[in-house]
Phi, psi and omega in degrees: 000319182298320177302316179297320178297330180265012180061043177238144174290125179301132182290341182276002182293143171286166183300318179292325177293319178300318180296314178296316179300308181299318180299310183292323177296313179299315181296317183288317185272326183253354180061024175195167179236128178303147182307317182297321179290320176302311181297320178298317180295315180296318180295325183277317189249342186095151185297319181297319179295324179291320175297316178298319177298320179297315179295316179298315179298316179296321178295318178300314180298317180298314180295319178299316179297319179298314179295319179292318181295325180268004175055045175290126184276173175286133180307141179059024176068025181297165181288151175297132183284336183229147175289141177281121182237152174285158177304324179295317178296321179298311180300316180298319180291323179293328182274349182287000000 
């Protein structure tokens, strides 16, 4: 959990988890997936699963944006799970 809070891929991830993480990070931050990563995902999971992952990732982002835009709070006034970072800070941390 701490790695995710610091915008780092957890080192304990299995190979299939790493692939999904990298795919979703690229799609979310760069709005595209490099060809090599796309081919790796298709070879590993199959084209339909990669399309499903893309839809799932997009749906998650859409719901997150809706909740953030309407300022839906954390239930029972709980603490924010992640620090609010600028896109530049996120990219810098991912590349570190």
